[in-house]
VMD Tcl script that builds the backbone (N, CA, C; Angstrom):
set m [mol new atoms 351]
animate dup $m
set s [atomselect $m all]
$s set {name element resname resid chain x y z} {
  {N N UNK 1 A 21.071 0.748 11.816}
  {CA C UNK 1 A 20.166 1.837 11.935}
  {C C UNK 1 A 19.206 1.876 10.710}
  {N N UNK 2 A 17.902 2.135 11.146}
  {CA C UNK 2 A 16.953 2.074 9.924}
  {C C UNK 2 A 16.989 3.420 9.313}
  {N N UNK 3 A 16.820 3.263 7.889}
  {CA C UNK 3 A 16.763 4.416 7.098}
  {C C UNK 3 A 15.611 5.413 7.328}
  {N N UNK 4 A 15.837 6.689 6.845}
  {CA C UNK 4 A 14.756 7.645 7.137}
  {C C UNK 4 A 13.605 7.213 6.207}
  {N N UNK 5 A 13.831 6.594 5.031}
  {CA C UNK 5 A 12.799 6.251 4.111}
  {C C UNK 5 A 11.906 5.114 4.820}
  {N N UNK 6 A 12.636 4.211 5.410}
  {CA C UNK 6 A 12.018 3.001 6.084}
  {C C UNK 6 A 11.092 3.547 7.176}
  {N N UNK 7 A 11.749 4.555 7.925}
  {CA C UNK 7 A 10.969 4.969 8.995}
  {C C UNK 7 A 9.662 5.866 8.597}
  {N N UNK 8 A 9.927 6.608 7.539}
  {CA C UNK 8 A 8.689 7.347 6.935}
  {C C UNK 8 A 7.759 6.281 6.448}
  {N N UNK 9 A 7.979 5.187 5.819}
  {CA C UNK 9 A 7.045 4.341 5.303}
  {C C UNK 9 A 6.359 3.631 6.462}
  {N N UNK 10 A 7.233 3.219 7.431}
  {CA C UNK 10 A 6.660 2.609 8.614}
  {C C UNK 10 A 5.534 3.423 9.290}
  {N N UNK 11 A 5.758 4.688 9.405}
  {CA C UNK 11 A 4.804 5.610 10.072}
  {C C UNK 11 A 3.517 5.621 9.230}
  {N N UNK 12 A 3.625 5.745 7.863}
  {CA C UNK 12 A 2.479 5.688 6.930}
  {C C UNK 12 A 1.664 4.426 6.969}
  {N N UNK 13 A 2.511 3.390 7.054}
  {CA C UNK 13 A 1.697 2.178 7.068}
  {C C UNK 13 A 1.047 1.834 8.463}
  {N N UNK 14 A 1.803 2.242 9.665}
  {CA C UNK 14 A 1.127 2.141 10.859}
  {C C UNK 14 A -0.103 2.994 10.992}
  {N N UNK 15 A -0.140 4.274 10.414}
  {CA C UNK 15 A -1.413 5.113 10.364}
  {C C UNK 15 A -2.509 4.461 9.619}
  {N N UNK 16 A -2.162 3.861 8.412}
  {CA C UNK 16 A -3.149 3.037 7.765}
  {C C UNK 16 A -3.790 1.954 8.625}
  {N N UNK 17 A -2.855 1.139 9.295}
  {CA C UNK 17 A -3.284 0.083 10.084}
  {C C UNK 17 A -4.216 0.549 11.275}
  {N N UNK 18 A -3.844 1.594 11.934}
  {CA C UNK 18 A -4.646 2.187 12.961}
  {C C UNK 18 A -6.084 2.613 12.390}
  {N N UNK 19 A -6.193 3.287 11.308}
  {CA C UNK 19 A -7.314 3.640 10.726}
  {C C UNK 19 A -8.317 2.510 10.416}
  {N N UNK 20 A -7.777 1.362 9.879}
  {CA C UNK 20 A -8.392 0.231 9.602}
  {C C UNK 20 A -8.943 -0.452 10.888}
  {N N UNK 21 A -8.157 -0.503 11.770}
  {CA C UNK 21 A -8.550 -1.120 13.058}
  {C C UNK 21 A -9.716 -0.376 13.729}
  {N N UNK 22 A -9.556 0.960 13.805}
  {CA C UNK 22 A -10.605 1.822 14.331}
  {C C UNK 22 A -11.884 1.660 13.686}
  {N N UNK 23 A -11.853 1.574 12.391}
  {CA C UNK 23 A -13.079 1.421 11.508}
  {C C UNK 23 A -13.722 -0.032 11.753}
  {N N UNK 24 A -12.789 -1.022 11.984}
  {CA C UNK 24 A -13.340 -2.279 12.072}
  {C C UNK 24 A -14.155 -2.309 13.540}
  {N N UNK 25 A -13.632 -1.531 14.564}
  {CA C UNK 25 A -14.264 -1.714 15.745}
  {C C UNK 25 A -15.711 -1.161 15.822}
  {N N UNK 26 A -16.042 -0.320 15.026}
  {CA C UNK 26 A -17.387 0.290 15.088}
  {C C UNK 26 A -18.300 -0.161 13.885}
  {N N UNK 27 A -17.705 -0.563 12.706}
  {CA C UNK 27 A -18.508 -0.747 11.563}
  {C C UNK 27 A -18.614 -2.217 11.248}
  {N N UNK 28 A -17.869 -3.086 11.812}
  {CA C UNK 28 A -17.977 -4.489 11.632}
  {C C UNK 28 A -17.920 -4.854 10.095}
  {N N UNK 29 A -16.860 -4.527 9.468}
  {CA C UNK 29 A -16.852 -4.673 7.960}
  {C C UNK 29 A -16.500 -6.232 7.698}
  {N N UNK 30 A -16.452 -6.667 6.530}
  {CA C UNK 30 A -16.060 -8.066 6.013}
  {C C UNK 30 A -14.742 -8.341 6.077}
  {N N UNK 31 A -13.895 -7.741 6.996}
  {CA C UNK 31 A -12.437 -8.139 7.076}
  {C C UNK 31 A -12.261 -8.142 8.520}
  {N N UNK 32 A -11.136 -8.994 8.784}
  {CA C UNK 32 A -10.577 -9.216 10.169}
  {C C UNK 32 A -9.323 -8.646 10.323}
  {N N UNK 33 A -8.673 -8.729 11.520}
  {CA C UNK 33 A -7.371 -8.247 11.902}
  {C C UNK 33 A -6.387 -8.919 10.831}
  {N N UNK 34 A -6.486 -10.206 10.623}
  {CA C UNK 34 A -5.459 -10.888 9.815}
  {C C UNK 34 A -5.306 -10.285 8.456}
  {N N UNK 35 A -6.545 -9.781 7.892}
  {CA C UNK 35 A -6.634 -9.084 6.559}
  {C C UNK 35 A -5.845 -7.703 6.652}
  {N N UNK 36 A -6.072 -7.040 7.902}
  {CA C UNK 36 A -5.334 -5.739 7.930}
  {C C UNK 36 A -3.769 -6.050 7.892}
  {N N UNK 37 A -3.369 -7.045 8.653}
  {CA C UNK 37 A -2.075 -7.492 8.772}
  {C C UNK 37 A -1.418 -7.817 7.471}
  {N N UNK 38 A -2.142 -8.523 6.658}
  {CA C UNK 38 A -1.786 -8.863 5.329}
  {C C UNK 38 A -1.641 -7.693 4.406}
  {N N UNK 39 A -2.558 -6.757 4.469}
  {CA C UNK 39 A -2.452 -5.535 3.700}
  {C C UNK 39 A -1.106 -4.739 4.077}
  {N N UNK 40 A -0.944 -4.699 5.421}
  {CA C UNK 40 A 0.274 -3.878 5.870}
  {C C UNK 40 A 1.531 -4.737 5.437}
  {N N UNK 41 A 1.497 -5.983 5.371}
  {CA C UNK 41 A 2.620 -6.876 5.029}
  {C C UNK 41 A 2.908 -6.639 3.451}
  {N N UNK 42 A 1.901 -6.524 2.747}
  {CA C UNK 42 A 2.045 -6.304 1.284}
  {C C UNK 42 A 2.685 -4.921 0.978}
  {N N UNK 43 A 2.318 -3.971 1.775}
  {CA C UNK 43 A 2.843 -2.488 1.578}
  {C C UNK 43 A 4.311 -2.589 2.261}
  {N N UNK 44 A 4.610 -3.220 3.236}
  {CA C UNK 44 A 6.010 -3.300 3.767}
  {C C UNK 44 A 6.889 -3.965 2.725}
  {N N UNK 45 A 6.393 -5.116 2.384}
  {CA C UNK 45 A 7.212 -5.774 1.123}
  {C C UNK 45 A 7.390 -4.797 -0.109}
  {N N UNK 46 A 6.435 -4.105 -0.404}
  {CA C UNK 46 A 6.458 -3.205 -1.367}
  {C C UNK 46 A 7.520 -2.213 -1.191}
  {N N UNK 47 A 7.479 -1.555 -0.087}
  {CA C UNK 47 A 8.501 -0.545 0.236}
  {C C UNK 47 A 9.861 -1.001 0.317}
  {N N UNK 48 A 10.055 -2.150 0.852}
  {CA C UNK 48 A 11.415 -2.805 0.957}
  {C C UNK 48 A 11.935 -2.972 -0.568}
  {N N UNK 49 A 11.074 -3.581 -1.294}
  {CA C UNK 49 A 11.559 -3.981 -2.628}
  {C C UNK 49 A 11.646 -2.819 -3.660}
  {N N UNK 50 A 10.768 -1.768 -3.408}
  {CA C UNK 50 A 10.937 -0.641 -4.331}
  {C C UNK 50 A 12.242 0.021 -4.107}
  {N N UNK 51 A 12.590 0.054 -2.812}
  {CA C UNK 51 A 13.835 0.961 -2.474}
  {C C UNK 51 A 15.057 0.110 -2.862}
  {N N UNK 52 A 14.954 -1.094 -3.228}
  {CA C UNK 52 A 16.160 -1.957 -3.693}
  {C C UNK 52 A 16.064 -2.044 -5.146}
  {N N UNK 53 A 15.085 -1.599 -5.820}
  {CA C UNK 53 A 14.961 -1.709 -7.344}
  {C C UNK 53 A 16.090 -0.870 -8.022}
  {N N UNK 54 A 16.433 -1.303 -9.217}
  {CA C UNK 54 A 17.489 -0.612 -9.894}
  {C C UNK 54 A 17.184 -0.003 -11.297}
  {N N UNK 55 A 15.874 -0.015 -11.624}
  {CA C UNK 55 A 15.315 0.587 -12.649}
  {C C UNK 55 A 13.885 0.996 -12.610}
  {N N UNK 56 A 13.394 1.766 -13.437}
  {CA C UNK 56 A 12.008 2.204 -13.371}
  {C C UNK 56 A 11.130 0.966 -13.956}
  {N N UNK 57 A 11.821 0.147 -14.860}
  {CA C UNK 57 A 10.985 -0.975 -15.302}
  {C C UNK 57 A 10.886 -2.017 -14.127}
  {N N UNK 58 A 11.884 -2.240 -13.388}
  {CA C UNK 58 A 11.780 -3.211 -12.127}
  {C C UNK 58 A 10.852 -2.526 -11.214}
  {N N UNK 59 A 10.960 -1.233 -11.066}
  {CA C UNK 59 A 9.983 -0.557 -10.087}
  {C C UNK 59 A 8.614 -0.685 -10.394}
  {N N UNK 60 A 8.292 -0.586 -11.719}
  {CA C UNK 60 A 6.826 -0.647 -12.102}
  {C C UNK 60 A 6.335 -2.138 -11.975}
  {N N UNK 61 A 7.299 -3.063 -12.096}
  {CA C UNK 61 A 6.765 -4.493 -11.896}
  {C C UNK 61 A 6.614 -4.695 -10.446}
  {N N UNK 62 A 7.327 -4.093 -9.539}
  {CA C UNK 62 A 7.076 -4.153 -8.174}
  {C C UNK 62 A 5.799 -3.506 -7.782}
  {N N UNK 63 A 5.395 -2.402 -8.365}
  {CA C UNK 63 A 4.173 -1.673 -8.257}
  {C C UNK 63 A 2.992 -2.489 -8.553}
  {N N UNK 64 A 3.115 -3.047 -9.839}
  {CA C UNK 64 A 2.050 -4.005 -10.337}
  {C C UNK 64 A 1.726 -5.151 -9.501}
  {N N UNK 65 A 2.851 -5.804 -9.039}
  {CA C UNK 65 A 2.665 -6.999 -8.075}
  {C C UNK 65 A 2.009 -6.606 -6.853}
  {N N UNK 66 A 2.387 -5.501 -6.154}
  {CA C UNK 66 A 1.770 -5.093 -4.990}
  {C C UNK 66 A 0.282 -4.725 -5.189}
  {N N UNK 67 A 0.032 -4.104 -6.246}
  {CA C UNK 67 A -1.482 -3.610 -6.474}
  {C C UNK 67 A -2.361 -4.910 -6.756}
  {N N UNK 68 A -1.770 -5.838 -7.549}
  {CA C UNK 68 A -2.600 -6.988 -7.850}
  {C C UNK 68 A -2.662 -7.806 -6.383}
  {N N UNK 69 A -1.799 -7.906 -5.539}
  {CA C UNK 69 A -1.952 -8.502 -4.316}
  {C C UNK 69 A -3.023 -7.871 -3.607}
  {N N UNK 70 A -3.090 -6.514 -3.635}
  {CA C UNK 70 A -4.052 -5.690 -2.791}
  {C C UNK 70 A -5.405 -5.930 -3.329}
  {N N UNK 71 A -5.469 -6.006 -4.775}
  {CA C UNK 71 A -6.798 -6.353 -5.416}
  {C C UNK 71 A -7.348 -7.535 -4.922}
  {N N UNK 72 A -6.429 -8.569 -4.835}
  {CA C UNK 72 A -7.029 -9.980 -4.513}
  {C C UNK 72 A -7.380 -9.979 -3.054}
  {N N UNK 73 A -6.662 -9.342 -2.203}
  {CA C UNK 73 A -7.085 -9.252 -0.760}
  {C C UNK 73 A -8.332 -8.396 -0.566}
  {N N UNK 74 A -8.547 -7.330 -1.221}
  {CA C UNK 74 A -9.805 -6.495 -1.176}
  {C C UNK 74 A -10.968 -7.433 -1.674}
  {N N UNK 75 A -10.762 -8.213 -2.780}
  {CA C UNK 75 A -11.856 -9.008 -3.207}
  {C C UNK 75 A -12.178 -10.062 -2.210}
  {N N UNK 76 A -11.263 -10.701 -1.583}
  {CA C UNK 76 A -11.423 -11.612 -0.541}
  {C C UNK 76 A -12.264 -11.050 0.656}
  {N N UNK 77 A -12.133 -9.757 0.875}
  {CA C UNK 77 A -12.766 -9.060 1.911}
  {C C UNK 77 A -14.040 -8.452 1.433}
  {N N UNK 78 A -14.639 -8.984 0.415}
  {CA C UNK 78 A -15.853 -8.428 -0.244}
  {C C UNK 78 A -15.697 -6.945 -0.565}
  {N N UNK 79 A -14.499 -6.511 -1.000}
  {CA C UNK 79 A -14.280 -5.071 -1.385}
  {C C UNK 79 A -14.526 -4.094 -0.230}
  {N N UNK 80 A -14.431 -4.549 1.021}
  {CA C UNK 80 A -14.644 -3.707 2.223}
  {C C UNK 80 A -13.310 -3.201 2.752}
  {N N UNK 81 A -12.274 -3.797 2.495}
  {CA C UNK 81 A -10.976 -3.527 2.985}
  {C C UNK 81 A -10.473 -2.094 2.613}
  {N N UNK 82 A -10.397 -1.835 1.217}
  {CA C UNK 82 A -9.925 -0.634 0.762}
  {C C UNK 82 A -11.086 0.209 0.346}
  {N N UNK 83 A -11.460 1.216 1.205}
  {CA C UNK 83 A -12.369 2.249 0.868}
  {C C UNK 83 A -11.741 3.439 0.442}
  {N N UNK 84 A -12.390 4.510 0.388}
  {CA C UNK 84 A -11.880 5.797 -0.047}
  {C C UNK 84 A -10.653 6.322 0.846}
  {N N UNK 85 A -10.801 6.361 2.064}
  {CA C UNK 85 A -9.727 6.703 2.985}
  {C C UNK 85 A -8.399 5.824 2.746}
  {N N UNK 86 A -8.706 4.485 2.886}
  {CA C UNK 86 A -7.667 3.629 2.681}
  {C C UNK 86 A -6.915 3.707 1.370}
  {N N UNK 87 A -7.741 3.846 0.351}
  {CA C UNK 87 A -7.220 4.006 -0.997}
  {C C UNK 87 A -6.271 5.261 -1.230}
  {N N UNK 88 A -6.653 6.296 -0.628}
  {CA C UNK 88 A -5.847 7.346 -0.657}
  {C C UNK 88 A -4.493 7.244 0.069}
  {N N UNK 89 A -4.509 6.561 1.320}
  {CA C UNK 89 A -3.397 6.383 2.065}
  {C C UNK 89 A -2.478 5.306 1.373}
  {N N UNK 90 A -2.918 4.199 0.815}
  {CA C UNK 90 A -2.177 3.228 0.136}
  {C C UNK 90 A -1.501 3.826 -1.101}
  {N N UNK 91 A -2.345 4.679 -1.871}
  {CA C UNK 91 A -1.674 5.375 -3.085}
  {C C UNK 91 A -0.553 6.326 -2.648}
  {N N UNK 92 A -0.683 6.959 -1.645}
  {CA C UNK 92 A 0.355 7.782 -1.049}
  {C C UNK 92 A 1.605 6.896 -0.880}
  {N N UNK 93 A 1.535 5.798 -0.311}
  {CA C UNK 93 A 2.625 4.961 0.169}
  {C C UNK 93 A 3.229 4.511 -1.211}
  {N N UNK 94 A 2.501 4.008 -2.072}
  {CA C UNK 94 A 3.034 3.390 -3.362}
  {C C UNK 94 A 3.677 4.578 -4.237}
  {N N UNK 95 A 2.893 5.590 -4.350}
  {CA C UNK 95 A 3.501 6.792 -5.178}
  {C C UNK 95 A 4.774 7.318 -4.636}
  {N N UNK 96 A 4.788 7.483 -3.292}
  {CA C UNK 96 A 5.961 7.976 -2.665}
  {C C UNK 96 A 7.199 6.944 -2.801}
  {N N UNK 97 A 6.973 5.700 -2.783}
  {CA C UNK 97 A 7.978 4.678 -3.093}
  {C C UNK 97 A 8.623 5.024 -4.532}
  {N N UNK 98 A 7.879 5.042 -5.397}
  {CA C UNK 98 A 8.291 5.291 -6.755}
  {C C UNK 98 A 9.034 6.607 -7.019}
  {N N UNK 99 A 8.511 7.626 -6.265}
  {CA C UNK 99 A 8.946 8.975 -6.336}
  {C C UNK 99 A 10.363 9.054 -5.635}
  {N N UNK 100 A 10.528 8.347 -4.627}
  {CA C UNK 100 A 11.774 8.336 -3.852}
  {C C UNK 100 A 13.009 7.776 -4.746}
  {N N UNK 101 A 12.582 6.907 -5.556}
  {CA C UNK 101 A 13.538 6.207 -6.610}
  {C C UNK 101 A 13.626 7.066 -7.900}
  {N N UNK 102 A 12.802 8.057 -8.100}
  {CA C UNK 102 A 12.851 8.890 -9.299}
  {C C UNK 102 A 12.234 8.216 -10.405}
  {N N UNK 103 A 11.218 7.480 -10.168}
  {CA C UNK 103 A 10.432 6.706 -11.282}
  {C C UNK 103 A 9.165 7.503 -11.616}
  {N N UNK 104 A 8.777 8.304 -10.690}
  {CA C UNK 104 A 7.543 9.124 -11.038}
  {C C UNK 104 A 7.429 10.469 -10.290}
  {N N UNK 105 A 6.664 11.347 -10.641}
  {CA C UNK 105 A 6.483 12.543 -9.752}
  {C C UNK 105 A 5.590 12.172 -8.640}
  {N N UNK 106 A 5.675 13.034 -7.549}
  {CA C UNK 106 A 4.750 12.904 -6.385}
  {C C UNK 106 A 3.284 12.857 -6.786}
  {N N UNK 107 A 2.870 13.519 -7.749}
  {CA C UNK 107 A 1.451 13.664 -8.132}
  {C C UNK 107 A 1.087 12.776 -9.283}
  {N N UNK 108 A 1.855 11.823 -9.650}
  {CA C UNK 108 A 1.555 10.893 -10.793}
  {C C UNK 108 A 1.030 9.614 -10.115}
  {N N UNK 109 A -0.266 9.137 -10.425}
  {CA C UNK 109 A -0.830 8.081 -9.772}
  {C C UNK 109 A -0.334 6.852 -10.616}
  {N N UNK 110 A 0.637 6.195 -10.049}
  {CA C UNK 110 A 1.255 4.952 -10.735}
  {C C UNK 110 A 0.462 3.675 -10.414}
  {N N UNK 111 A -0.554 3.838 -9.698}
  {CA C UNK 111 A -1.440 2.706 -9.227}
  {C C UNK 111 A -2.593 2.347 -10.093}
  {N N UNK 112 A -2.869 3.415 -10.903}
  {CA C UNK 112 A -4.333 3.370 -11.560}
  {C C UNK 112 A -4.476 2.395 -12.665}
  {N N UNK 113 A -3.258 1.886 -13.333}
  {CA C UNK 113 A -3.286 0.976 -14.358}
  {C C UNK 113 A -3.867 -0.277 -13.879}
  {N N UNK 114 A -3.605 -0.681 -12.518}
  {CA C UNK 114 A -3.876 -1.977 -12.182}
  {C C UNK 114 A -4.858 -2.047 -10.985}
  {N N UNK 115 A -5.092 -0.982 -10.363}
  {CA C UNK 115 A -5.912 -1.127 -8.991}
  {C C UNK 115 A -7.421 -1.174 -9.400}
  {N N UNK 116 A -8.077 -2.000 -8.621}
  {CA C UNK 116 A -9.559 -2.248 -8.784}
  {C C UNK 116 A -10.306 -1.623 -7.424}
  {N N UNK 117 A -9.703 -0.589 -6.815}
  {CA C UNK 117 A -10.298 -0.154 -5.672}
  {C C UNK 117 A -10.152 1.438 -5.775}
}
mol reanalyze $m
mol bondsrecalc $m
mol representation Tube
mol addrep $m
């Protein structure tokens, strides 16, 4: 059976995916469906890894890795993939992961040291 945490993250990631797809339909941004899928894969891998981490140090390494992957993907998409709404949704997912492990408070932005979006 899937854990409550995994279900919660899956809902948040699916909401982000839907938002990006809907935007793509009418705005014709510089990203494609495979870029959305890659973004969601990065976040899914992040949530799986952060929930398996054993220390804050390990957790922050996982955060940094995910943020840098998202930076690279966003750059590849001409910085169109992660706009204000997406930034907020992604930050919620990443911050929540760290918070569930006790690494940060829910209002502490653990993404800001590395993110370029």
